[in-house]
C-alpha positions in Angstrom: 108.4 110.6 86.3 106.3 113.1 88.0 104.6 112.3 91.3 101.2 112.0 89.5 102.6 109.7 86.8 104.4 107.5 89.4 101.2 107.2 91.5 99.2 106.5 88.4 101.6 103.7 87.5 101.6 102.3 91.0 97.8 102.2 91.1 97.6 100.5 87.7 100.2 97.9 88.8 98.2 97.3 92.1 95.1 96.7 90.1 96.9 94.2 87.8 98.5 92.5 90.8 95.0 92.2 92.5 93.7 90.4 89.4 93.4 86.6 89.8 96.2 84.9 87.9 94.1 81.7 87.5 95.8 79.7 90.2 93.7 80.7 93.2 92.1 77.3 93.5 88.6 78.7 93.9 85.6 78.0 91.7 85.2 80.7 89.1 82.1 82.3 90.6 83.7 82.4 94.1 86.9 83.9 92.7 84.9 86.6 90.8 83.2 87.6 94.0 86.5 88.1 95.8 89.0 89.2 93.2 89.4 91.4 90.2 89.1 89.3 87.1 91.5 89.5 84.1 89.7 90.1 80.8 92.2 91.0 78.1 95.9 91.2 77.5 97.9 93.4 75.1 101.4 92.3 74.2 101.5 90.0 77.1 100.4 92.6 79.7 97.1 92.6 81.4 95.2 95.5 79.8 91.6 95.1 80.7 90.1 93.9 84.0 86.6 93.7 85.5 85.3 93.6 89.1 83.3 95.2 91.7 84.2 98.9 92.6 85.1 97.8 96.1 87.7 95.4 94.7 89.3 98.3 92.8 89.1 100.5 95.8 90.9 98.0 98.0 93.7 97.6 95.4 94.1 101.4 95.1 94.0 102.0 98.8 96.9 99.6 99.2 99.3 101.9 97.3 98.0 105.4 98.1 100.3 107.4 100.4 99.0 107.9 103.8 98.8 111.4 105.2 100.8 112.2 108.3 97.7 113.4 110.2 99.7 114.9 113.0 101.7 116.9 110.6 98.5 118.2 108.9 97.2 119.3 112.4 100.5 121.0 113.2 100.5 122.9 109.9 96.9 124.0 110.4 97.8 125.1 113.9 100.8 127.2 112.6 98.5 128.9 110.1 95.7 129.5 112.6 98.0 131.0 115.2 99.3 133.7 112.9 96.3 134.3 110.6 94.6 137.2 112.5 95.8 140.7 113.2 93.0 141.8 115.6 94.1 141.0 119.2 90.8 139.3 120.1 90.7 137.3 116.9 94.4 136.4 117.4 93.6 135.1 120.9 90.9 132.9 119.4 93.3 131.7 116.7 95.9 130.8 119.3 93.3 128.8 121.3 92.3 126.9 118.2 96.0 126.3 117.3 96.6 125.0 120.8 93.7 122.5 120.3 95.1 121.4 117.0 98.6 120.9 118.4 97.1 118.8 121.3 95.3 116.6 118.7 98.6 116.2 116.8 100.2 114.9 120.1 97.3 112.6 120.7 97.6 111.1 117.2 101.3 110.6 117.6 100.7 108.8 120.9 98.2 106.4 119.4 99.2 103.0 118.0 98.8 102.7 114.3 95.2 101.7 113.4 92.1 102.7 111.6 91.5 106.5 111.5 88.7 108.1 113.3 86.0 109.9 111.3 87.7 113.3 112.0 91.0 112.0 110.9 89.7 110.2 107.8 88.5 113.6 106.4 92.0 115.0 106.3 
């Protein structure tokens, strides 16, 4: 399987897994507000589901690979440090690379948790 095919399958499985199996013990309306709902099966496999976009987003986010933010900053720093030939521009590039490397170190020093707005854009 290619990376894309594998990821597609993991996302589909996560959505199927997030669908209520009918044993949640909640009234139907409450369950529908909180969980993806099964709608149709094909050859014994859940084939059609319905739910709020946020429910699908939560299921997909659970299986998406997380970016190594520090590695992204370091890679950008390496590119920036060597991108310019002009001495003055090169100096500015090195200063920018220094900032990116410092951000990478700060990110690595942070405990795992929600990303900041800057980091979420990576």
